[in-house]
PAVO-584917 format. One record per residue: residue number from 1; z, y, x of N, C-alpha, C, CB in turn. Coordinates in Angstrom, 1 decimal. Atoms other than C-alpha are relative to their C-alpha. Glycine has a CB too. Layout:
! residues N
{site NUM,{Z,Y,X},{Z,Y,X},{Z,Y,X},{Z,Y,X}}
...
END
This chain:
! residues 79
{site 1,{-1.1,0.4,1.1},{-4.1,-1.3,7.2},{0.8,-1.1,0.9},{-0.7,-0.7,-1.6}}
{site 2,{-1.0,1.1,-0.1},{-1.2,-3.9,8.1},{-0.5,-1.2,-1.0},{1.7,0.7,-0.4}}
{site 3,{0.8,1.3,1.7},{-2.4,-7.1,6.4},{1.6,-1.7,0.7},{-3.4,-1.0,0.8}}
{site 4,{-0.8,1.1,-0.1},{-0.1,-10.4,6.2},{-0.8,-0.8,-1.6},{2.0,0.5,-0.1}}
{site 5,{0.4,0.1,0.7},{-0.7,-12.7,3.5},{0.2,0.3,-1.1},{-0.1,-0.6,0.2}}
{site 6,{-0.5,-0.6,0.9},{1.5,-11.3,1.3},{-1.1,1.4,-0.6},{1.4,0.3,0.7}}
{site 7,{0.5,-1.4,0.9},{-0.4,-7.7,1.0},{-1.6,-0.5,0.1},{0.3,1.9,0.8}}
{site 8,{1.7,0.1,0.1},{-4.3,-9.5,1.6},{0.2,-0.3,-1.4},{-1.0,-1.4,1.0}}
{site 9,{-0.2,0.5,1.5},{-2.9,-11.4,-1.8},{-0.3,1.5,-0.9},{1.7,-0.8,-0.3}}
{site 10,{-0.2,-1.8,0.5},{-1.9,-7.7,-3.3},{-1.6,0.1,0.2},{1.2,1.3,1.4}}
{site 11,{1.1,-0.9,-0.7},{-5.2,-6.3,-1.7},{-0.9,-0.7,-1.2},{-0.6,-0.3,2.0}}
{site 12,{0.7,1.1,0.4},{-7.2,-9.3,-3.2},{0.1,0.6,-1.7},{0.7,-1.7,0.5}}
{site 13,{0.0,-0.4,1.1},{-5.7,-8.3,-6.4},{-0.3,1.1,-1.1},{0.7,-0.2,0.1}}
{site 14,{-0.2,-1.0,0.1},{-5.5,-4.9,-7.0},{-1.0,1.1,0.6},{1.2,0.0,0.2}}
{site 15,{0.8,-0.9,-0.2},{-8.0,-3.3,-5.6},{-2.0,-0.5,-0.7},{0.2,0.2,1.7}}
{site 16,{1.4,0.4,0.4},{-12.0,-3.2,-6.8},{-1.6,0.8,0.9},{0.0,0.3,-1.7}}
{site 17,{1.5,-0.5,-1.0},{-15.5,-2.2,-5.1},{-0.3,1.1,-0.3},{-1.4,-0.6,-0.2}}
{site 18,{0.4,-1.8,0.1},{-15.8,1.9,-4.4},{-1.6,-0.2,0.5},{1.0,1.4,1.5}}
{site 19,{1.0,0.0,-0.3},{-18.6,3.5,-2.9},{-0.3,-0.1,1.0},{-0.4,0.5,-0.3}}
{site 20,{0.1,0.8,-1.2},{-20.1,1.9,0.1},{-0.2,-1.5,-0.4},{1.2,0.2,0.8}}
{site 21,{-0.2,1.0,0.2},{-19.2,-1.2,-1.3},{1.6,-0.2,0.9},{-1.2,-0.7,0.3}}
{site 22,{-1.3,-0.1,-1.1},{-15.5,0.2,0.4},{1.2,-0.5,-1.1},{0.3,2.1,0.8}}
{site 23,{-1.1,0.3,0.7},{-12.6,-1.3,-1.2},{0.8,1.3,-0.6},{0.8,-0.7,0.8}}
{site 24,{-0.8,-1.1,0.0},{-10.4,1.3,-3.3},{1.0,-0.8,-1.3},{-1.0,1.6,-0.3}}
{site 25,{-1.1,0.9,1.1},{-7.4,0.9,-5.4},{0.1,1.0,-1.2},{1.9,-0.3,0.8}}
{site 26,{0.7,0.1,1.1},{-7.9,2.0,-8.8},{1.4,0.8,-0.9},{-0.4,-1.8,-0.4}}
{site 27,{-1.3,-0.3,0.3},{-4.5,4.4,-9.4},{0.0,1.1,-1.8},{0.7,0.8,1.6}}
{site 28,{-0.1,-1.1,1.3},{-4.0,6.1,-13.2},{1.6,-0.1,0.0},{-1.0,-0.4,-1.7}}
{site 29,{-1.4,-0.1,0.7},{-0.4,7.3,-14.3},{0.6,-1.5,-0.5},{0.0,1.2,-1.4}}
{site 30,{-0.7,1.2,0.4},{0.0,4.0,-15.9},{0.3,-0.9,1.0},{-0.7,-0.6,-1.1}}
{site 31,{0.6,0.9,-1.3},{-1.0,2.0,-12.7},{1.3,0.4,0.9},{-1.9,0.5,0.9}}
{site 32,{-0.5,-0.5,-0.9},{1.1,4.1,-10.5},{1.0,-0.4,1.1},{0.4,0.7,-0.6}}
{site 33,{-0.7,0.9,-0.8},{3.7,1.8,-9.2},{-0.6,-0.9,1.0},{0.7,-0.6,-0.9}}
{site 34,{0.8,0.6,-1.0},{0.9,-0.1,-7.7},{0.4,0.4,1.7},{-1.6,0.4,-0.5}}
{site 35,{-0.5,-0.6,-1.4},{1.7,2.1,-4.5},{1.4,-0.5,0.5},{0.2,1.6,-0.2}}
{site 36,{-1.6,0.7,0.0},{5.5,1.1,-4.5},{-0.1,-1.4,0.4},{0.7,0.0,-1.6}}
{site 37,{-0.1,1.3,-0.5},{4.4,-2.5,-4.3},{-0.6,-0.4,1.3},{-0.6,-0.8,-1.1}}
{site 38,{0.5,0.5,-1.2},{2.1,-2.2,-1.8},{1.0,0.4,1.4},{-1.5,0.7,0.0}}
{site 39,{-1.2,-0.4,-0.9},{4.6,0.0,0.3},{1.3,-1.1,0.8},{0.8,1.0,-0.9}}
{site 40,{-0.9,0.7,0.0},{7.2,-2.4,-0.3},{-0.1,-1.5,1.0},{0.3,-0.1,-1.3}}
{site 41,{0.0,1.2,-0.8},{5.3,-5.3,1.3},{-0.7,0.1,1.2},{-0.6,-1.0,-0.6}}
{site 42,{0.7,-0.6,-1.5},{3.7,-3.7,4.0},{1.2,-0.2,1.0},{-0.4,1.9,-0.1}}
{site 43,{-1.3,-0.3,-0.8},{7.4,-2.8,5.2},{0.8,-1.6,0.4},{1.0,1.0,-1.1}}
{site 44,{-0.7,1.9,-0.2},{8.1,-7.0,4.7},{-0.4,-0.2,1.8},{-1.3,-1.8,-1.3}}
{site 45,{0.3,0.7,-1.2},{6.0,-7.4,7.3},{0.8,0.0,1.5},{-1.3,0.4,0.1}}
{site 46,{-0.4,0.1,-1.8},{8.1,-6.0,10.5},{2.1,-0.6,-0.4},{-0.3,2.5,1.4}}
{site 47,{-1.2,0.7,0.3},{11.5,-7.7,8.7},{0.1,-1.5,0.6},{0.2,-0.1,-1.4}}
{site 48,{0.2,1.3,-0.4},{10.1,-11.3,10.1},{-0.7,0.2,1.3},{-0.8,-0.8,-1.0}}
{site 49,{1.0,0.4,-1.6},{8.4,-12.3,13.5},{-1.5,0.2,-1.1},{0.4,-2.5,1.1}}
{site 50,{1.6,-0.4,-0.2},{4.9,-10.7,13.9},{-0.6,0.3,1.1},{-0.3,1.0,-0.7}}
{site 51,{0.7,0.1,-1.4},{2.3,-10.8,16.4},{-0.6,1.2,0.0},{-0.9,-1.2,0.2}}
{site 52,{0.5,-1.5,-0.1},{0.9,-7.1,16.2},{1.0,1.0,0.5},{-0.5,0.4,-1.3}}
{site 53,{-1.5,-0.8,-0.8},{3.1,-4.8,18.5},{-0.5,1.2,-0.5},{0.3,0.0,2.1}}
{site 54,{0.2,-1.1,1.1},{2.0,-1.9,16.6},{0.2,0.1,-1.3},{-1.1,0.3,-0.2}}
{site 55,{-0.7,0.3,1.4},{3.1,-3.4,13.7},{1.2,1.1,-0.2},{0.6,-1.6,0.0}}
{site 56,{-1.8,-0.6,-0.7},{6.7,-1.9,15.0},{-0.2,1.7,-0.9},{0.1,0.3,2.6}}
{site 57,{0.4,-1.7,0.4},{5.1,1.8,14.3},{-0.7,0.3,-1.3},{-1.3,0.7,1.1}}
{site 58,{0.7,0.2,1.1},{2.4,1.3,11.9},{0.5,-0.2,-1.9},{-0.4,-1.1,0.6}}
{site 59,{-0.9,0.3,1.4},{4.5,-0.5,8.9},{0.7,1.0,-0.6},{1.1,-1.1,0.3}}
{site 60,{-0.9,-1.0,0.9},{6.8,2.2,8.3},{-0.6,1.2,0.0},{1.5,0.2,0.6}}
{site 61,{1.0,-1.3,0.1},{4.3,4.8,8.6},{-0.7,0.0,-1.0},{-1.0,0.1,1.0}}
{site 62,{1.0,0.1,1.0},{2.1,3.4,6.1},{0.6,0.3,-1.2},{-0.6,-1.1,0.1}}
{site 63,{-0.2,0.3,2.0},{4.5,2.1,3.4},{0.8,2.1,-0.2},{2.3,-2.2,-0.6}}
{site 64,{-1.0,-1.6,0.3},{6.8,5.9,3.6},{-1.9,0.6,-0.5},{1.3,1.1,2.2}}
{site 65,{1.9,-0.9,0.0},{2.3,7.8,3.4},{0.1,-1.1,-1.6},{-2.0,-0.7,1.8}}
{site 66,{0.5,0.8,0.8},{2.4,4.9,0.5},{1.2,0.4,-1.6},{0.2,-1.8,0.8}}
{site 67,{-1.0,-0.2,1.0},{5.5,5.7,-1.3},{0.4,2.0,-0.3},{1.5,-1.1,0.7}}
{site 68,{-0.1,-1.5,0.1},{5.5,10.0,-0.5},{-1.4,0.5,-1.0},{-0.1,0.8,1.8}}
{site 69,{1.4,-0.4,0.9},{2.0,9.7,-2.4},{0.5,-0.5,-1.3},{-1.7,-0.7,0.5}}
{site 70,{-0.5,0.6,1.3},{3.4,7.6,-5.2},{0.7,1.5,-0.8},{1.3,-1.5,0.4}}
{site 71,{-0.8,-1.0,0.8},{6.1,10.2,-5.8},{-0.7,1.5,-0.2},{1.5,0.3,0.7}}
{site 72,{1.2,-1.2,-0.1},{3.7,13.2,-5.3},{-0.7,0.4,-1.5},{-1.4,-0.5,1.1}}
{site 73,{0.9,-0.5,1.1},{1.5,12.2,-8.0},{0.2,-0.5,-1.4},{-1.5,-0.3,0.4}}
{site 74,{-0.8,-0.1,1.4},{4.6,11.1,-10.4},{0.3,1.2,-0.7},{1.1,-0.6,0.1}}
{site 75,{-0.6,-1.2,0.5},{5.4,14.6,-10.1},{-1.3,1.1,-0.8},{0.9,0.7,1.4}}
{site 76,{1.2,-0.7,1.0},{2.0,16.2,-11.1},{-0.3,-0.6,-1.3},{-1.4,-0.2,0.7}}
{site 77,{0.7,0.7,1.4},{0.9,13.5,-13.8},{1.7,0.2,-0.8},{-0.7,-2.3,0.2}}
{site 78,{-1.7,0.1,1.1},{4.8,14.2,-15.4},{0.2,1.6,-0.5},{1.9,-0.7,1.1}}
{site 79,{-0.1,-1.5,-0.1},{3.7,18.0,-15.1},{-1.1,0.6,-1.6},{-0.8,0.7,2.0}}
END
């Protein structure tokens, strides 16, 4: 996952330890907006100077996946 200081801070605040001590983002209908927050932070990485060349492609893709997931979960939970 693309990282910068803002993403790392968000990650530390919004994840919990999951199976095999891997970090997970607990999402419920009440916290679905967290995916959009993370998408915005990741997309912002390429708005400024960055060192990882692959971020040019990776950041928009990851942000889009997060936004799509957020929208689909909203639809499912609204039904």
